[in-house]
N, C-alpha and C positions, 0 to 999 in steps of 0.2 A: 528253568530246569534241571540241569542230567539224571536218567534215572541212581546216579549214585549218590548224589546231592539230597534226591527225595527218599531215597532208602533211606541216609542217614539221620536226616528230621524226621522219617517217619519214627527212625529206632529210640530217637532222643526221645519224643512224645509218651512211647509207649515204657521206660523206664523212669525218666521225672517220677512218678509216683514212688517206685523203688526202693531211688535214691532218698527219697523225703526223710526216711528212718536215719541217715547217715548223718554226720560230722558237719558244720559248714562251707559253703562254697558261693559262688555268685556268678553273674552273667556279664560279658562285655561286651562291645561294640560289635564286635565278632564272632560273639556266640549269636545263633538265633533265640530267639525270646519265644518261650517256651510255658503255656499258661500254667500255674498250678492247678495241680490236682484239686476236685473238689470231695474224693474220697476221704481229704487232709484236713485238718483243724488249720487252718491257715490265719493269722495272725498278720498284716500289712501296714506296713508303716510309711505315709507319707510324710515330709518334712516341708511340711510351712516356714514362712520365711519372717523374719524379724531384724530389727536393727541390726542385729550381734550379726548375723550368720543369713546371708543372702544371696544370691546372682546379681551381680552391679545391676544397676536401674531397675529394681524389681519392688523396691522399698523407700517410698517416702522418707525423706529423714526428718522433713516438718509432722507428717501426721504418723510416722509408723504403721499407715496401709500401705495395700498393694498400689501400685501406679498401674499406668496401662499396661506397661508393659508385663508386669508382676499378673494383673487379670490375665492377659492372651494366655500367660505359660500355664497358669492354671486351668484353663477350659480347654486346652489342647490335653495337654496333660490326663485329661477325664476321660478322654477316648482312650486313649494308650493303658491306661487301668481299665477301665471296663475289656476291650478288646485282646490286649497281648499278657495281661497278668491273672485278669477272672476268665479269660476266652469267650466271654460271652456272658459269663452266667450269673446270675442276678446275688447281691453283696448280702449276705445275714446281718450285719449289723454295721453302721457308723459313727465314730466318735471324734468330735473336733472337741479343740480345746473349749477351756470356760473363758471368754475373752476378759472377765474382769481380775480373773488370775495375772494376769501379766500386762501390766499397765507399764505405758512408757513414752519416753521425751518430757520436756517439763511440763508440759499438760496433762500428761496421763491419761491418756490417751488405750483405751482396751485394744486389745490385741483382734481385728475385728477381721484379719488376713487369713488366720487356721479355719475356722468356719466358712468364707468365701472360696478359699483352696479345694477344699472337699467336696463345694457345694454343686459344682455340675457334674460332677461324677455320681451323688447321690442321686438327681434327677434322672441319671441316665440306669437306673434301676426301678421296679415295682413293687408295690408292697399293697396283698390283699388285707382289706377294713371291711365290718360291717358295722352294726347299729348297739352290738348289744354292751353298753356302756351304761352305766348310772347318769352319765348325762349327755346319752347320745340322742339320734333320731327319737320322731315323735313314734306311737305305736302306728301311726296310719300312713306309714314307711312300704313301699310294696312289697311281699316277701322276692319277687320276680329280683327286685333290685338287690336284692342281699345272696351273702357279700360282692362287692366291686373292687377290682385292681386299679389303681391307678398309676400313671407316668409319675413318681412318685418315692420317695426315702426321704424316713425321716435321720435329720441330723441330732446323734443323742450329745451335748453340750452342760446337762445340768450339773448343778452343787453335790458333791460328794458329804464328806461329814466334815471337812473345812470350807467357811467360808469365807472372801475378802473382804477387808473393810471396805465401811460405805455402803454394803450389801443388805436386801432386806433378805429376814429368817425366812427359808421356804414355808407356808402355810399350807404345802402338800409333800411327802417325803416322794420321790420319785427312783427305786435302785436302778430300774430296768431304763432309765436315760442317761447316765451317769456321762459327764465329759472326764475330761482331762482337765488339771489341778497344774498350771505350770509349774510350782515348786515344789508338787505332791506334798501336801501337808497330809501327815496322817497316815502317809502310804495309801492316798485315796487309789494314784494312780496302776501301782502294783497290784492291788486290791481288785480293780476294775479287771485285771489281765487276767489273774492267776484265778480268778471265778470264771471267766473262761474258757480257760484250758481243765479246770477240775470238772466243770458241764461237759466236758469232751463230745461235743456237739459239731459235725465237718461242715467247714462250711466258710468263708470271708468275713471277715471282721476289720474294719478299716480305720486305722485311727489319722488323725490328721493334729497335729503339732508339732514347734518350733525345734532346733536341733534339740537344746537345752535340754527339754522334756522329753523328746525322741529318745536320745542317746544314752540319758538317767535310764527310761525306762527298759531299753532294751538290755542293760546291765542287773537290772533287778530281775527281770525275767531269767539271764542266763543261771543268773544262780538262787537263784528262789526254784526254778524246775531241774536244775543239774543238765544242763540240754550241754554244757563243754562247747558252744563255738565262738569260733572267729568272728567277732565282730567288729564293727569298721573301727580305725583310729583316730579317725576324725570326720567334721565338714566334708563332703562329697560333694556339694551343689542341692539346690532343688530339683534335679532333673532324675537324681536317684531314692529307689522306692524298693523298700526294704522286707520282706517276709521272712519270717519265721514260722515252717510248715513241719508241722507236728503228725505223725501216720496216727492210723487209726487207734494202733495199740495203744498211745497216750507214754510210751516208755522213747521214742529218739525223735528225737528232730533235725530238722535244716536250716540254714542261714542262705537264703536267697537270695541277690540283687540284680534290679532292673532299670535299664537307663536309658528314659526317652531320648535322648540328645535332643532337646528343644532348642529352637530358635526362636524368638517369637520376639514380634513387630514391638513397635517404641509407641503404636498410636494407641486409641481406643479401638476395641474389634468390630468390627463389621457382622452384623448377621447376618446368617446365609439366608437365601432365598423360601420361602416367600419371606415379601418386608408385611411389619405389620401394617395395617390398616387404619387409614388416620378417621375421625369421629366428629362428629359435632356436639358443645357440652351441652348434649340434652337430658343424660339420665336421673338430674333434679329437675324440680320445679327453683327456678334461682330464688336468693333472698335475698336482706341484705338489714343488717341490723346493724343501726347506730345508737352508740350510749354517748351522752357529752355530760360530762361532770356539772352539777350544778342545775341542770335540766329535768323535771320527770321526777324530782325527787334521789336522783344519782348524788354519790357524794365520791368521794373518790378512794378505793381500796387502801387499806393498810398494806403499804410496801410496792403496789404497786408501778412494774417494769414502766419504761418511760423507751418511746423511739423503736418499738420492736414491730416487726413482723414476725407470723410463724403459719409457714404453708401445711396445712395438715393432708395426709393423703393417707390412703387404707395401703395395707399389705398387698402384694399381684396372689392373682387368682390361684385358691385355693382347693376348691371343692367339686370335685366332678359330678357329684353328685350333694343335694345340700348336708347331710346330715354325714359326711365324708373329711375326715377330718385326720395326720399324722404333725400337725404342729409345723408342717413346710410346707409353703406352697408348691405346684403342681408343674407341667411342662410350663403349659400355656404362661401361667405365670413367669418363669426364668424367661420367655418369647419379653413380656414388659419389663421386669427389671432390666434385662440388660439395654433396652429400647429406650430404658425412662433416661437417660442422658441427652440422648437425642432429642425426646419427644417437648421436654421443658426446654430448652434453648430457644431463648428468645419472649419466653411463654410467664415464667413468672419474672416480674421485675419490682424490685432489686432483684437481681440474683440471691440464693443464700451462700450466706459465707461459714454456717456449718452446719453438721447432720445430726439427727437426734431419731435414738428408735427405743423403744422397750427393750431390756436386757435377755436377750435371746437364750440363758439359761435358764429363763422362768419357766417353770411350767401349768400345762393346761390341760385338762382333760377332753378328750375325744373320742373316736369311734376307737370299735375295740379292733385289737387283732386277732390273728389264729390262734398265740399263746397268753392271750386275756389281757392283756397290757390296754389300756384306756390314757395314759396321762404321758405326755408328748414334751419337748424341751422347744419353748412355741419361740423359731427361726424368723419365720417369715418374714416380719417387718423389717427387722434388721437387715435378712439379705436383701428386701427390695429396694431400699432406698443405698445401699452399699454400691453398686456400680455408677450411682449418680457424686459422694462422694468419690470413688477412684477416678472417674472421667476427670471434674472439676478440681483436683486436688484438696479437697478440704477436708478437715478433721470430722471423725465420729465417734459422738459421744454415748452411753448409755443410760437412761434414766431406770436406776438399780436397786435406789434407797426404798421404794415401795415396791408394790405387786398387780400387775393389772387386775390380780383377779380378788383383788383386797374390795370386798363390801366398799370401802372410801375410795377408792381408785381416781374416780373422777374429780373429786375434790382436790386430793396430792397431787394428782396431772396438772390443774389447775395450777396448783400453789406452787409445785417446780418450774411449771415454765411463763408465770407470768408474774410472780412477785418474786422480789428477791434480790434483783439488781443482775442477775446472771447472765439475763438476756434482753438486759438494755441496752437500744444503741446496737443492736444486731437483727441480722434475716437468717432466719432456722428453717431448714425443710426436717418436715416429722414424721415417720411411718408410724403407726398406732393400728388398732383392733376398730372395725366402723361402729360397732356399736357401742363403744366407749369416748369418739369423737364426739356424739350432742351433747351426752351428760356431762362429757370437758367444759365443754362450748357453755354450759346452763350453769357449771359450778362459777364460771367465768361473772358472766352474768346478775348470779345472786349476786355476788360479792360488792356489786355498783347497789344494790335495791337492797341491804339491810331489814329494813323498815318494811318489807311487801315492795309488791308497785315491779313495773319495769316493764319493758318491752316484752310478748308472748313470747317462749323457748324456742328454742332451736330445732327444725325438723327431722326425725331420725330418716336414716341413712339406708335406702333401701339396700336389700343384702345381696341383690347380683349387680351393682355399680360397683367396679375397680377403680372407675376413671376419674373419676368429679379431685375438684380440690378445696377445702375450705381455708379461704386465707385472713388470718384474725391480727389486726393493726391496733398496735397500740403507739399515741401521738405522742408529744414530748407532758405533756401535761395528764398522761393518761385516758385522754376520752378511746373509746372504744370502737371496732368494727368489724365485725364479719360478715363477710360473703361468698358463695360458690358458684360466682360467675366463670370462673375459669375451670380447666381441666386437662389431662393426661395428652387427650385426644389418640388413644390409640382403643381401636375395636375389641371387647372381650370376642365377641364372634367370630372374628376372622382369625384369631392368633392358635397357631395348630394345636394340634394333643400332645404329640409327638416334640423331645426335647430337639432346640438345633444346636447342631455337631459343628466340634470345630476343626 
């Protein structure tokens, strides 16, 4: 670089914070990318893709999910966003679309593209948590372990005032982990954004939602705050990131756009080195439970499915300390999630025809942040299995009609997955929470023995086991088998503590 061009770039870096109080403008391919100022309050909008607005080949028209190419784009965009837009600084908040608020195709598949688009970026940031929460760690946690900073960041994707059809009423309100509603029922989205603006805390607040939601929210912010910004006239593609940068005074704002000019490949992304290490299926003592109708007092449960195979996996690694929990997984978990399609290829036969998890908008209690928040959107099961669905072009469904934290959730999960015929003649991959998997299986077993008796209950799932797979099979007349003979084959101990970068 010449001295003249170096001086020009330095001048632009120094003047951007001052320009942030002016009217809107944007960067272009010929303009150096200057990070946003951490002194400002920055609302950053990443446009996720859907069936209406996408780059050709990024969205699967049959499932409304990302394709391999779309996943490649989101992984690479994350690095650009972290380094070039935030200048390497830590994010302040990440807000994703509530997937059940945007159902697409005749299959009514939820919009998993929006949270997946921003997940890699979230994991390139860090959050510090303590155990000072009502549902946090036990008192025997060494004080030297508190607080702890993890390579992870929560995605806020929980419901505001409006609930989509078919969604369970939340038993815990979580105003601090609200996401974005596709149709903005009740003004949820602008209430979220204006609340951030009113608080006037400098930092980087990143939103991931389709163009329809993003453009409407930009317009609302511009009107409500009287910023007089020149907003984009239409959809410019998934590579363009918009930011409203508000000066410290809070009275003036500037619209800035960034273009990462990506050209993603159409194949499933290859993980960088080091490659995940394989491991044998020895994390649990093996068991095999068989129930035959008419034998030992077993009767056919009412409405039991037939010819169903359900593979039950745990979410990816999430706890760098046993008590540490932000609703997301950690960087080691991202290595596992992205390697899952490779690990399961040829390992689970027959292969799944669809993928399911709990609704990521549901709220769980975890460890507390510095602000005192200890409620988080429970996104990690869905984002663990999402790459497998993408790589194999499978539809993704959410169990949203009941809450995981419901006292009766094992019975409700058993009813959902094993009765009613929805999954008859289907093979399904299910991502869940490990403490809820054995009770769900036990609820299914109990349904065969209403008069008592039956086999010994399924064993507990070890807290340090992220690898084992439980396989539940119902044959053509409802006979049941459950075993844990297989696993993903990915060694937790060998997964890096820092995230893969693309």
